[in-house]
Every structure is written in C-alpha cells, then in structure tokens.
N, C-alpha and C positions, 0 to 999 in steps of 0.2 A: 315155314315162314312165308308170309304173303309177299308177293312181288310188289315192287314200288320203285320210285325214282331213286337211283343211286344206292341201292341196297337197303333201303328202309321200308318199313311197312307203311301203313296209312299215317299220314302226318297228323299231328294233333292228338294222337292217342295218349292214353294214360301212361305215366312213367312206371315201368316195371323193373325194380332193382334186381330181381332174380334173373331176368332175361339179360340185363346188362352185365352181370357178374359172370354169366355162363358163356359170353361171347369170347372167342379165342383172342381177338385183337385187344379186348379189354384186359384179359389176363396177362398178355404179353406187355401191355403198357404198364401195368402194376409191377411186373417183374423188372422191366427196364427202369422204372422209377426207383425201385429198391437198389438196383445195381448202380444207378447214378449217385445215390446217397453214399454207397460204399466207396466208389471212386473218389468222390469229393472228400469224404471224411478221412479216408486213408492217406490221401496226399496232404491234406491240411494238418492232420495230427502227426503223421510220421514221415512226411516228405522233407521236412526241414530239420536239421540238427544244429545244435550249438557246439562249436568247437571251443574247447578250453584254451587252446593256444592262440586262436585268432580273436576270440571274443565276440564274434558275430555269427548269426545263423547262415547256413548254406543249404542248398538243395542237394539231396542225396543222389540225384540222377546226374552223375558226372559233374557235379558242382555247377550245373547250369540252371540258373533261375528261370530261364524260359521254359525248360521242360516241366517244372512244377507249375508254372503259370498256365501252360497249355493244358495240363491235366485238370487243374482247378476249373479252367474255362469250359472244358468239355463236360465235366461233371455238372457244373451249374447250368449250362445250356441244355443238357440232357434232362436234368431235373425239371426245368421250366417247360420244356417242350412236352414232356410226359404229362405234366399237370394240365397244360393247355389242351392237349388232345383227350385227356380223360374228361375234362369239362365238356369238350365238344361231343364226346360219346354220350354223355348224359343229356345234353341239349339237342342232339341230332334228331331224335324222333319228333321233336316239337317244331322243327323247321318245315314250313309248308311250301316254301318257294323252291321249285326245281333248280333254279339258277343258284340259289344260296347253297343247296345241297351239293350241287356240282362243284362249287367253289370249295366247300369244306372237304369233299372227297379228293379233289385235285391237289389241294394244299397238303393233305395228309400224304398223298402219293409223292408229291414233290419233296417234302421234308424227309420222307423215308428214303428216297433216292439220293438225296444230298448226304444224309447220314451214312448210307451204305458206301457212297463214293469216298468219303473221308477216311 
C-alpha cells in the first residue's frame, strides 16, 4: 500500500470495494455490527417476560428494567456506531484534506477507546 496521510493512499482515487472488504478493520466492523444486532435482538425479544400472576412484563435480569434498558441502549449505540464508521471507511479514500483525515482517524481512535473503557 502506498504511504499517505493517516493511513490512506492518494486521496481522490477510485473506490475499490475489493480493497475495502479485505481490510481487517472493515471486517471487524462488520462482525461488530452483526454482534450488535444479536445483542439488541436477543434482549428485545427474550429479555422481557410476561408473568401470568402479575399481568405485566418484567426484565429477566433480576427483574430490573434498567438492566434491559442498558443492554438495548448498548446494542443500538453499537449498531449506529458501526454503520457510521463503515460509511466513513467507504468515504475515507475520497477525503483530500489532511486535517479532515486526522479528525476521522482520531474520532475512530477516541470512540474505540471509549468503547473499550466501558
């Protein structure tokens, strides 16, 4: 790969989907996107139960609705974040400004650090 500003080749090059799909961070983003769907879907579909005696639904995680809400929020935020950075991966080779590339890379690093911390 040719050297360039913040890990990209020459800006303004043609979009190459084969190169995009072969990049490790793109593969990991797609896998993370799928896992976020699994987390969100499993909590929404099976995280709440209806009790016949009580007549209302409750969260299966210690009957604490905050636990289910937290899981749903994490799943939705992970889903949206993965989509955002997948779109950025597609658009990144077209960014010609070094400052904009720097912002994109630093935001990716910052979000990754924040997610790892949580």
